[in-house]
Steps between C-alpha positions, in 0.01 A plus 500: 500500500836438664756230427405274793133476400599417142740234627233348727257485207758326281582246775132418544456436129814288479387295803167430329675380187738295715212316666343432161825348381535303824156342443605356164732240653244340733240500221736306275590269788135420577437429133790256489394326824141453384605392151740238631235371742251458216766319300578271794133417561461416131791254530395345834134569584516287818731761661266793435421561869863506611605712204223750569624550858854552374371743237328712766818505708700607196250776421511622862879523501502669161238754604710583807735675256215723385414585860861594565487723193186681612637540855816652356285739297324625813821521702683715246210728402468691826 
């Protein structure tokens, strides 16, 4: 086993851990968005429909960060 194959194996493992860490942020963000929406609907039930649409938009933008993280994983792990 030469030095380049060992280095490639280490980079692959580090990239996997990096994506796992990158997924933590969007997961926390989605939790906050959904929690605040539930809190808002509890305070003003008549706005539930509008708040639900805004919640889905917030989730979509937050999940875009996770997609960027997974794309980065595939780009850097040859």
